[in-house]
Steps between C-alpha positions, in 0.01 A plus 500: 500500500124468468267459797229236468202474733357156571194414708294204613243432768774323698835327458414301186623774272851438628516217244452759226739742670761226505474463122498877450822543695665231289388667176556866597815482708573872491152608613365605837183333631229606740278211610169556679323210669143610570472241776287726716223471240549140386387266365388674181332183378235534771438872441257671263624633168434855621720441804785354297473787252520759777803331658676468164444868422626605843815289470570622146474858624739419786754347263477799266569730793825305541604577142467155343539469123286185471250303709467122507174363641631172642153373586259313272189638672614862489608459137162363398306767688708815472763503226286656226384780730853564628628524144222748422584700814874509417540476120869597502596240760595145396274271704562127470266238641507124549282218375523121528761378250268290283669588171854416620364173642335421167835544325662245731236233552538174309189324631281807436355462849591797718419564864425847633519575872360842586283686745125466461467870413760476223328201339164682516631827355393623157864552404592137570191365326587703190856365507373144534246547220773623265672160535194282443583176324877531542525304826295377793540729799420350841408790729547469876403773749740485793319647799736573788828429321609864468419554870703192596798636305462837672505331841801288416712807424554577866449157657687278251222242554409362157270219617184686394651573159583133448154389613318743270725426202433129551125559519480718191733303275316178584173670408641590157570142394806317372829680437777372275631485145265233365198566282206627705720621785568859606861573406501877561370688804433874491554677832225758455558704814819690576517326840514152353862497376592494870330159517708368208710274722194328645343466155815351346520247781140398434504498119854401408749656259307406184229760570592855405401783735434828322484841669457841341787684672763471223258607225374796708860605563584492130185695415593760760843533343342555158258761631756677713821482302415370155800267510334171403268400217177317589609231252765390749237400758521135592317295761717405794452247780449654842837539668677707762702780346874476554668831437724768646258764624624855485169685526371679809174363633230660714247269665177652637196334658160633602479204739760349730838587342679213678315250278620673182849536641518129585372409153761722337778343702375153412402529135702780341852423382752715684871563461743544791547864403130580521359623833251277681147555373291725720127562458325816619140571595299695243188677622284507192 
């Protein structure tokens, strides 16, 4: 039974954790929400690097065998340095799922919703440049959407999420399966899968929503256990995992743990035999 550490600046990484638990059913997970220092997208690179190094050290002190950076900003800023700091530790990051979206799109017009910092990052620009000429990518920074999702975790009020999703999808243009329309939408922030219901209601079933959770989970399995070949990777529409969880889970937050606890109760699949999720305060 391996122990996998997962961290994000807030609750968004729970979408990746959800996929990880479905893929690695016999593993233990320690999730850290660095909510006391969020949002990373509005911090300097030096700040995000320092936080990422501190959290990695904390996870290592808890005997993890792998670390998943479930945050696009932290991946872009810190993953190379963390891998250099800990060469024997599998460290898996996230990036907007442009390549899986490219494999699915029929109209070759793909929307990308992400934070402003992710779209401006060198790592994302390099990824986008590598796909030049293969499709048209419509990039949309979504200021405030991650924060709205964070707030909805404890209040169950999704009105702000719906309003922002409406604003940003309208700004991107026409969605659909006809020529010239966006038929595939990349959810380029780990928070955004938790707005999938609002997006589906706005865009209809013909538009595919793509998140990176399933691919990150499979990559973690390869790095950690060597059980799956990379050739088996396939793009998958964003969906809620449905599985029988058997793995212990530790939830920690540097901010208000009740927010993380409420998000876990709301968005993580749970079996009757599993204890209620409980989040603890982490002073880090």
